[in-house]
N, C-alpha and C positions, 0 to 999 in steps of 0.2 A: 504493500500499499504506500502511496505517496507520503513523503515526509514534508512538513511545513516549517516555515521560518516564523516562529512566534517569539515574542519577547522572552529572554532567558529567565526573568523573574517569575514566569508562570511554570517553569520546570522544577523538578525536584530530583536531585541526584539519588536519593534513597529510593523513592517511588519508581523512578526510571529503571534503576538496577533490578528491583523486584519484578517489574513488568517485563523487562527484557529477559530475565531468567525464566519466568513462566512461559514467555513466548517461545523461547528456544526449546524448552521441554515439551511444548504442546502446540506445535505449528498449526494444527488443524482446529484448534480451539474447541476440543471435545471435552477437556477437563474443566469443570466449573467449581471445583472444590476451592475453598478459600486459602489464603496464605496466612500461616500462623506465625506471629512474632512473639517470642517469649522474652520479656524484659524484666528479669527478676520476679517480683510479685505481680507484675502487670502482664497480662496476655492480650495481645491485639490481634484481632481476626479481620483481615482485609479481604473484601470481596474479590473474586477473581477478575472482574472487569468493573472499572469505574473511571470517571474523569473524562477529559476532553475527547470528543468523537471527531470523525473525519470532517463533518460539516462545520463544526465549531472551529477547528484549527484552520480550515479553509477561510472561513469568514474573518477570523482575526488576522491572518496574513494579508488578506486583501485590504482590510480596513486600515491597518498600519501602513501598508504600501501606498494607499491613497493619500494619506497625510504626508508621507515622505515625498511623493511624486508631485505634490501640488502646493509647495511652499509659496506663500504669498496669495494663495486663493482661499476663499471661504469653503470649508468642508462641512457638510451636514450629514447626519444619520437620519434616515427616515423615522426610525424609533430605536429602542434599545438594540444593540448589535446582537447580543444573546442575553439571556436572563442570569447575568452574573454581575453584581454591583461593582466588583473590583475592576473588571475589564471595561465596563462602561465608564467608570470613574477615570481610568487611565486615558481613554479617548477624549473625554471632556477636558482633561488636564492638557491635552495637546491642542485644544481650541476647537474641537469638533462640537457642533451644536445639534440638538435634537429638533426635528421638525414637529413631531407628535409624540404623545406618551403611548404606553403599551396598549391602552384601550382605544387608541385612534383619535383621541382628543388633540386638537391642534394646539401646539405651543408657539408656533409662528404663523403668520399669514402666508399663503402662497405668493401673494404680491411682494413679499420680502425677498423672494428668490429671483435670480436672473440667470441668463443662459451661460454665464462664465462660472457659476457655482458648481461645486462637486457634491453630488448626492450619493450616499452609500445605501444600498438596499440590504436590510439585515437578513440573517440566516433563515428567518421564518418566511421570507418572500413578501410580496405585496400584491395588492389587488390590481386588476386590469384598469380600474378607474384611476388609481394613483399613477400607474405607468403612463396612462394617456395624459394626465394632468402635467406630469414632469416633461413630457414631450412637447406639450403646448407651450411651455415656458422656454423650450429650446435646450432642455437637459436630456441627454441620452441615459436612460435608467439602466442600461446593460453594461456600461463601462466598468462600474464598481459594484456589480451585483453579487452579493454573497449567498444568495438563495441556496440552501442545502440541496444537493443532487437527489436526496431521498424524498424531499418535499416535491421536487419537480417530477420525480417518478410517480408520485401520487397523482399529480395533475395530469400526467400523460395517460395514466390508466383510467382516470375518470373521464377524460376526453374520449378515449377509445370506446368504452362501453356506452357513454352518453350518446355518441354518434350512431350507435347501434340500436338506440330507442329506449334505453334504460334510464330511469330516474336515479340520480345519485343520492344516496344517504350517507352523510358524513358523520362518523362518530367522533365528536370533538367538543371542546369548550367553546360555546358560541362567541365569547369575547376575546378569545385568544388570537394573537396576530396570524398564526399559521392557519388556523381554521377560517378566519376571515378571508385570507388569501386563497385557500383552496376553494372555498365557497364561490368567490368571485370568478375564478377561472372555470370552475365547473358549470356555473349557470350560463356561461357563454355558449355552451353546447346543448344543455338539457336541463329540465327541471331539477332543482337541488333542494335538499332539506338537511338540516343539522339535528342530530339527536345527541344529547349530552350524557345520557346514562341509560341503564337498563330500564329504569322506571319509564322514561320517555319512549324507549323502544317498545315496551309493552303497551303503552298508550297508542303508539302508532299502529301496532298490530290490530287494535280494535278498529281503526279506520280502514286498514287493509281488508279486514274481514267484514267490513261494513256494519259493525255492531254499534257505531255511534253516528249521529247525524253529521253530515259533511260540513255544515256551516260551523259547527263547534270546533272543527280542526283549526281554523284560522285564528281562534282565540288561544287554543291550547299551545300552538306552535308560533305564536306571534314573534316576528323578527327573526325566525329561523328558516323561512322558506323563500325561494326566489319569486320575483314578480310574475304574476300570471299563473302561479301554481294552482292546478285543478285537482283537488283531492279525489274527484270521481274518476279522472283519467290517468293521473300521474303516479298512481300507486299500483298499477297493473304489472309493470315490469320494473324491478329495482336492482340496484347493485350497491354494495357497502365498501366504502373506503374509510380511512381514519386520519385524524391528526396523528402525526408519526410518533408522538410522545405519550400517547395514552397507554392505560394499563392493558397489556396484551390479553389477559384472560377475559377482561370485560369486553373488548372488541370482538373476540372470538365468540363469546356468549351472545352478544347482541346479534352478530351476523347469523349465527345458528338459529337464534330465535326468529328472526325475520324470515329466514329462508324456510323454516318449518311452517311459519304462519301463512306465508303467501302460497307455498306449494300445496299445503293442506286445503286452503280455501279454493284453489282452482282445480284440485284433483278430480272433483266430481263434475267439473264444468267443461273441461276440454281435455284433449289427449297430450297436450304439450305443456303440462304444468312446469316441467323443468326450465322452460323458456322464460318463466316469470321472474327468475332470480339469476343474476349473473354471478356464478360461483368463482369469485376472485380470490387470489392468495392475499394473505394478510399484508397490509401496507405499512405496518410498523417498521421503523428503521432498525438496522442491524444493532446499533449501539443501544438503543432502548431495549431491544430484545435481550442482548447479552447482559446488560446491567441488571435487568429484572430477573433473568434466569440465574445469574450469579448470586443475587441476594436470596432467592428462593433456596438455592442449594446450601448457602451458608446457614439459613434458618433451620433447614431440615437435618443438617449433619453436625452442627456444632452448638454447644450450649454456651450462653453468655449471660452476664448480669444486666447489660444494657446495649443499645445500638446508638451510634452517632451517625447521622446522615448530613453530609455537608453540601451546601449549594445556595443558590439565590432563592429567596422566599417566594418569588413569583415564577419559579421554574416548574413547569408541568411535569417533566420527566423525573425531576428530583422528588416532587411531592408523591409521586406513585411509589417510589422506593420507600418513602416514609410510611405510606399506607401498608405496604407489605410487612415492614418491620414491626410496626406498632400493633399488628394483629397477633404478634407472638410474644413480644417482650417490651419493657420500657424503652421508648425511643425518643430521641431528642434531635430536632431539625435545627442545625446551627449553620451560621454563615461563615464564621471564621474562628480562630483560636481565642479571640477575646471573649467569646461567649462562655468559655470555661473560666468563670470568674475566680474560683478557687476550687479546693477539693470537696466542697459542700454545695456550692451554688452555681447554677447554670442558667444562662439566658438563652431561650430557644423559641422557635415559632410554633404556634399551635394551629394546625390545619383546620380545626373545627371552629375556632373563634376568629381565625385570620388575624391573629395578633401575636406580638412578642410577649412572652411571659417569663417569670422567674420560678425556678423549681429548686427546692433545697434537698440536700442529702441525695443527690443523683448518683454519687458513687457509693457503693455499699460499704458498710463498716467491717468488711471481711479482710483477712490478710492477703488474700489472693483475689484479683479483679480481672474479669474477662470482658472486653469491650469489642463489639463488632463495629466496623467502620466501612462506609461506602460514600460515594459522592456522585452527584449528577453529571450529565454529559457537558455542562458548561462550567464545570468547577476545575480551576487549575490544580495540578498535582502538588504545587507548592503549598496550597492551603492544607492538603491532607498531611503533608510533612510537618507543617506548623502545629496541627492538632496532635500528631504523634509526639512531637517534642513537648508540647504543653502537658499532655497526659503523663509523660515520663517525669517531668518536673513535679507535677502535683502529687505523684505517687512515690516520689523519692527513688526513681529508677533511672536517672540520667546517666549514671556510669554504665549501666547495662545497655542503654541505648547506644552509647558511644562504642562500646565493644561490639554490639551487633552491626553497626554501621561499617566498622573496620572489616568485619567478617564478610559482609555483603560486597564490599569493594575490593576484597583481596583477590 
């Protein structure tokens, strides 16, 4: 796989050595067992896969190149490059400005831009409408476009089956940048609808089976369907794609549920019930799949006192890693090492209240502590190493960490 030139402070000598060692021993990536680091009384359990993915490294390289290649020009990011506060802060420090926030709210007016400005398209991609807006100003949106190749793959697959007469159902978060972009590209070819979870999929199933009045659909799915969507006609043939960072098991369950619902409904009405559902392969990206599988394996094969999940609080793929972990053991979603205030108090993000909270006595009062660690696809490995260093210090195992680092680098 291609290697990227990203700022050195995002790298970690320790984590890189561990990852390279695992890669050499498992070139086909069939081994999802975690890496165990024993530091005296502290055992750290690292997920087999975590951290920067292909699309994130590609986006970072392009963004920093855009700044370097356009000194003296104004450089803008359409919205956050990726969902990592440190990376976005670094770009802001270089003078890059955001045009809108992650929800699509304008931070600048389009009239503030001119044809000589540089605009970077983030890894999530953008909508057809915004692309056309930039072109109308005289800005080519493709010069510094960092749209993840796996997101574009979803767009291409949706376009293909859309042109074959299928309505596209997107499993995604309606307000997420990637879902908004996928929705925009899909509706260019075919009626498109977003479902955010299994509950909405089951509600949609009632409209497919004509168990609810059609007019009620437009209220139940307000803001989630394309203009002109006809619930009577557009739910006869469907295909499912997803926001690439969703929980894999949920996407699969939703796809299977909708497939069974529509084929069962039409099984007694015509002989081509299989044509009512486009049986597509999962459109989850490889990194999301690998990270989630690695966490599941870690949870199934190793016991621990707690789990730390590192990443931006608005990161979709990271939040799903948190969901997997917290179903099994105490889990803390943290952004960096400063969240570990001391060996008793931790500051972390609560997915359920969408707020940062303080928890006391997060480390157990036992002589031996086992901590699981993973991070999202937009989290630099340097942050993981900082967490490792902080835990070693808080548990008085710094000397053991130093010895281990020498062994890994030997």
